[in-house]
Residue frames as a rotation matrix with the C-alpha (Angstrom) as fourth column:
MET 1
-0.029 -0.607 0.794 -5.51
-0.999 -0.002 -0.038 4.50
0.024 -0.795 -0.606 -18.12
PRO 2
0.748 0.353 0.562 -6.54
-0.458 0.887 0.052 0.84
-0.481 -0.296 0.825 -18.40
ARG 3
0.831 -0.529 -0.172 -3.82
0.071 0.407 -0.911 0.16
0.551 0.745 0.376 -21.05
ILE 4
-0.015 -0.865 0.502 -1.13
-0.604 -0.393 -0.694 1.70
0.797 -0.313 -0.516 -18.85
ASN 5
0.265 0.141 0.954 -2.44
-0.937 0.272 0.220 -0.17
-0.229 -0.952 0.204 -15.72
ALA 6
0.963 0.209 0.171 -2.38
-0.174 0.964 -0.199 -3.46
-0.207 0.161 0.965 -17.46
ASN 7
0.590 -0.807 -0.033 1.24
0.163 0.159 -0.974 -2.93
0.791 0.569 0.225 -18.73
VAL 8
-0.209 -0.762 0.613 2.80
-0.526 -0.440 -0.728 -1.29
0.824 -0.474 -0.309 -15.69
PHE 9
-0.428 0.134 0.894 0.86
-0.867 0.218 -0.448 -3.14
-0.255 -0.967 0.023 -12.94
PRO 10
-0.397 0.340 -0.852 0.37
-0.389 0.779 0.492 -6.67
0.831 0.527 -0.177 -14.02
ARG 11
0.421 0.700 0.577 -2.10
-0.795 -0.021 0.606 -8.23
0.437 -0.714 0.547 -11.62
PHE 12
0.144 -0.338 0.930 -1.46
-0.720 0.609 0.333 -11.83
-0.679 -0.718 -0.155 -10.59
GLN 13
0.100 -0.129 -0.987 -0.08
-0.732 0.662 -0.161 -14.92
0.674 0.738 -0.028 -11.99
ASP 14
-0.126 -0.096 -0.987 -0.71
0.307 0.943 -0.131 -18.08
0.943 -0.320 -0.090 -10.09
GLY 15
0.735 0.579 -0.353 -2.02
0.557 -0.220 0.801 -15.98
0.386 -0.785 -0.485 -7.31
GLN 16
-0.016 -0.807 -0.590 1.31
0.854 -0.318 0.411 -14.07
-0.520 -0.497 0.694 -6.94
GLN 17
0.879 0.203 -0.431 1.65
0.029 -0.925 -0.379 -10.32
-0.476 0.320 -0.819 -7.69
LEU 18
0.618 -0.614 0.491 4.19
0.778 0.386 -0.495 -9.87
0.114 0.688 0.716 -10.49
LEU 19
-0.085 -0.574 0.814 5.33
0.411 -0.765 -0.496 -6.34
0.908 0.293 0.301 -9.86
ARG 20
0.350 0.200 -0.915 6.16
0.937 -0.097 0.337 -4.86
-0.021 -0.975 -0.221 -6.42
CYS 21
0.315 -0.218 -0.923 8.01
0.240 -0.923 0.300 -1.64
-0.918 -0.317 -0.239 -7.33
PHE 22
0.614 -0.193 0.766 9.05
0.744 -0.184 -0.643 0.49
0.265 0.964 0.030 -10.22
ARG 23
0.099 -0.770 -0.631 12.33
0.717 -0.384 0.582 2.48
-0.690 -0.510 0.514 -10.04
THR 24
0.896 -0.082 0.436 13.15
0.258 -0.703 -0.662 5.87
0.361 0.706 -0.609 -11.65
SER 25
-0.154 -0.985 0.080 16.43
0.561 -0.153 -0.814 7.73
0.814 -0.080 0.576 -11.16
VAL 26
-0.465 0.008 0.885 14.73
-0.457 -0.859 -0.232 9.85
0.758 -0.512 0.403 -8.45
TYR 27
-0.252 0.503 0.827 12.26
-0.928 0.117 -0.354 7.53
-0.275 -0.856 0.437 -6.51
LYS 28
-0.975 0.023 -0.219 10.92
-0.032 0.969 0.246 4.09
0.218 0.247 -0.944 -6.16
MET 29
-0.144 0.977 0.156 7.13
-0.952 -0.180 0.249 3.54
0.271 -0.112 0.956 -6.53
ASN 30
-0.989 -0.098 0.112 6.13
-0.134 0.912 -0.388 0.58
-0.064 -0.399 -0.915 -4.32
TYR 31
-0.340 0.889 -0.307 2.85
-0.846 -0.147 0.513 -1.12
0.411 0.434 0.802 -5.25
LEU 32
-0.939 0.112 0.326 0.53
-0.062 0.875 -0.479 -3.44
-0.339 -0.470 -0.815 -3.65
GLU 33
-0.302 0.907 -0.292 -2.75
-0.854 -0.121 0.506 -4.85
0.423 0.402 0.812 -5.14
THR 34
-0.576 0.225 0.786 -4.90
-0.527 0.633 -0.567 -7.19
-0.625 -0.741 -0.246 -3.26
PRO 35
-0.891 0.262 0.371 -6.86
0.440 0.705 0.556 -10.05
-0.116 0.658 -0.744 -4.79
THR 36
0.013 0.984 -0.180 -9.95
0.841 -0.108 -0.530 -7.92
-0.541 -0.145 -0.829 -4.16
GLY 37
0.305 0.046 0.951 -8.64
0.826 -0.509 -0.241 -5.10
0.473 0.859 -0.193 -6.37
LEU 38
0.935 -0.088 -0.344 -7.47
0.138 -0.801 0.582 -2.60
-0.327 -0.592 -0.737 -3.67
LYS 39
0.368 -0.832 0.415 -4.45
0.650 -0.089 -0.755 -0.75
0.665 0.547 0.508 -4.95
MET 40
0.902 -0.245 -0.355 -2.02
0.141 -0.610 0.780 0.88
-0.408 -0.753 -0.516 -2.54
VAL 41
0.433 -0.774 0.462 1.08
0.563 -0.169 -0.809 2.93
0.704 0.611 0.362 -3.76
LEU 42
0.820 -0.374 -0.434 3.93
0.261 -0.430 0.864 4.20
-0.509 -0.822 -0.255 -1.52
ASN 43
0.701 -0.649 0.297 6.64
0.066 -0.356 -0.932 6.40
0.710 0.673 -0.206 -3.05
THR 44
0.839 -0.505 -0.202 9.95
0.200 -0.060 0.978 6.26
-0.506 -0.861 0.051 -1.34
ASP 45
0.404 -0.772 -0.491 13.51
-0.864 -0.498 0.071 7.14
-0.300 0.396 -0.868 -2.01
LEU 46
0.393 -0.180 -0.902 15.72
-0.619 0.674 -0.404 4.63
0.680 0.717 0.154 -3.91
THR 47
-0.632 -0.752 -0.187 17.38
-0.390 0.517 -0.762 3.24
0.670 -0.409 -0.620 -0.73
ALA 48
-0.062 0.669 0.741 14.23
-0.995 0.020 -0.101 2.30
-0.082 -0.743 0.664 1.16
ALA 49
-0.808 -0.246 -0.535 14.17
-0.302 0.953 0.017 -1.33
0.506 0.176 -0.845 2.13
THR 50
-0.856 0.481 -0.190 11.54
0.500 0.680 -0.536 -3.84
-0.129 -0.554 -0.823 3.28
VAL 51
-0.758 0.632 -0.161 8.76
-0.618 -0.775 -0.132 -1.55
-0.208 -0.001 0.978 1.86
PRO 52
-0.405 0.641 -0.652 6.58
-0.272 0.596 0.755 -4.52
0.873 0.483 -0.067 0.62
GLU 53
-0.557 0.190 -0.808 6.32
0.714 0.607 -0.350 -5.64
0.424 -0.772 -0.474 4.23
LEU 54
-0.891 0.170 -0.422 5.36
0.130 -0.793 -0.595 -2.11
-0.436 -0.585 0.684 5.27
LEU 55
-0.621 0.720 -0.310 2.61
-0.738 -0.402 0.543 -2.00
0.266 0.566 0.781 2.68
LYS 56
-0.294 0.507 -0.810 1.31
0.274 0.857 0.437 -5.38
0.916 -0.094 -0.391 3.97
GLN 57
-0.719 0.021 -0.694 1.31
0.693 -0.047 -0.719 -3.95
-0.048 -0.999 0.020 7.46
ILE 58
-0.893 0.362 -0.269 -0.62
-0.356 -0.932 -0.072 -0.85
-0.277 0.032 0.960 6.25
TYR 59
-0.429 0.756 -0.495 -3.14
-0.433 0.309 0.847 -3.06
0.793 0.578 0.194 4.51
LYS 60
-0.385 0.332 -0.861 -3.66
0.690 0.723 -0.030 -5.01
0.613 -0.606 -0.508 7.72
ILE 61
-0.805 0.188 -0.563 -4.21
0.343 -0.626 -0.700 -1.76
-0.484 -0.757 0.440 9.65
TYR 62
-0.764 0.539 -0.355 -6.72
-0.630 -0.507 0.588 -0.76
0.137 0.673 0.727 6.83
VAL 63
-0.330 0.625 -0.707 -8.59
0.024 0.754 0.656 -4.00
0.944 0.200 -0.264 7.13
ASP 64
-0.486 0.144 -0.862 -8.73
0.831 0.381 -0.405 -3.85
0.270 -0.913 -0.305 10.91
CYS 65
-0.769 0.031 -0.639 -9.62
0.374 -0.788 -0.489 -0.28
-0.518 -0.615 0.595 11.25
VAL 66
-0.627 0.475 -0.617 -11.73
-0.699 -0.692 0.178 0.47
-0.343 0.543 0.767 8.26
LEU 67
-0.524 0.422 -0.740 -13.10
-0.504 0.547 0.668 -2.66
0.687 0.723 -0.074 6.55
ARG 68
-0.579 0.255 -0.775 -14.10
0.562 0.813 -0.152 -4.28
0.591 -0.524 -0.614 9.72
ASN 69
-0.845 0.238 -0.479 -15.75
0.236 -0.638 -0.733 -1.15
-0.480 -0.732 0.483 11.02
PRO 70
-0.302 0.759 0.576 -19.35
0.953 0.257 0.161 -0.90
-0.026 0.598 -0.801 9.89
LEU 71
0.538 0.508 -0.673 -19.47
0.563 -0.811 -0.162 2.75
-0.628 -0.291 -0.722 10.75
ILE 72
-0.147 -0.638 -0.756 -16.90
-0.342 -0.684 0.644 3.70
-0.928 0.353 -0.118 8.09
GLU 73
0.914 0.398 0.084 -17.59
-0.024 0.261 -0.965 3.81
-0.406 0.880 0.248 4.46
GLY 74
0.143 -0.908 0.393 -14.51
0.648 0.386 0.656 2.52
-0.748 0.160 0.644 2.53
THR 75
0.195 0.024 0.981 -15.28
0.950 -0.254 -0.183 4.89
0.244 0.967 -0.072 -0.35
LYS 76
0.919 0.285 0.270 -15.13
0.176 -0.914 0.367 8.05
0.352 -0.290 -0.890 1.89
THR 77
0.043 -0.865 0.499 -12.19
-0.445 -0.464 -0.766 9.90
0.894 -0.190 -0.405 3.41
ILE 78
0.229 0.067 -0.971 -11.02
0.609 0.768 0.197 7.93
0.759 -0.637 0.135 6.30
THR 79
0.177 -0.056 0.983 -11.39
-0.475 -0.879 0.035 9.93
0.862 -0.473 -0.182 9.54
SER 80
0.895 0.160 -0.416 -10.84
0.246 0.600 0.761 7.24
0.371 -0.784 0.498 12.07
GLU 81
0.553 -0.675 0.489 -8.27
-0.812 -0.569 0.133 8.27
0.188 -0.471 -0.862 14.66
ALA 82
0.532 -0.347 0.772 -7.39
-0.246 0.809 0.533 4.70
-0.810 -0.474 0.346 15.38
PHE 83
0.814 -0.195 0.547 -6.53
0.578 0.362 -0.731 4.24
-0.056 0.912 0.407 11.64
HIS 84
0.694 -0.579 0.427 -4.36
-0.160 -0.702 -0.694 7.37
0.702 0.414 -0.580 11.51
SER 85
0.479 -0.620 0.622 -2.51
-0.867 -0.223 0.445 6.70
-0.137 -0.752 -0.644 14.73
GLN 86
0.530 -0.323 0.784 -1.73
0.119 0.944 0.309 3.07
-0.840 -0.071 0.539 13.81
LEU 87
0.791 -0.283 0.542 -0.65
0.584 0.089 -0.807 4.10
0.181 0.955 0.236 10.36
ASN 88
0.659 -0.595 0.460 1.61
-0.573 -0.793 -0.205 6.96
0.487 -0.128 -0.864 11.75
GLU 89
0.493 -0.457 0.740 3.13
-0.615 0.419 0.668 4.39
-0.616 -0.784 -0.075 14.21
ALA 90
0.722 -0.172 0.670 3.68
0.433 0.867 -0.245 1.87
-0.539 0.467 0.701 11.47
VAL 91
0.778 -0.362 0.514 5.43
0.405 -0.338 -0.850 4.25
0.481 0.869 -0.116 9.12
GLU 92
0.588 -0.565 0.579 7.41
-0.678 -0.734 -0.028 6.26
0.441 -0.376 -0.815 11.73
THR 93
0.378 -0.531 0.758 8.89
-0.636 0.446 0.630 3.12
-0.673 -0.720 -0.169 13.30
HIS 94
0.925 -0.114 0.363 9.77
0.333 0.702 -0.629 1.48
-0.183 0.703 0.687 9.96
PRO 95
0.211 -0.972 -0.103 13.48
0.680 0.070 0.730 1.39
-0.703 -0.224 0.675 9.33
CYS 96
-0.381 -0.387 0.840 13.37
0.893 -0.389 0.226 3.44
0.239 0.836 0.494 6.08
PHE 97
0.716 0.589 0.374 11.66
0.496 -0.807 0.322 6.40
0.492 -0.045 -0.870 7.81
ALA 98
-0.283 -0.895 -0.345 14.00
0.951 -0.214 -0.224 9.13
0.127 -0.392 0.911 8.60
């Protein structure tokens, strides 16, 4: 998988992420990788707009509810109700959610 990952998901050039989405005839795979190496993928239909901003919002929720909470291990399943409720609100209020 490292070879595919390097080719499909180029990391950063001059601090900027090179690839934000990959389109097929059926769906669009939106991708966010943070400088620390956290990877987030969100599959949407082809007409979904402003998904990179939604991914950034989801990442902020993750940082606020998971990374800054010493009681939650980032490598385990996230069971935080605050995380899930904020995540649901962010996705359900996004313009591409129908």
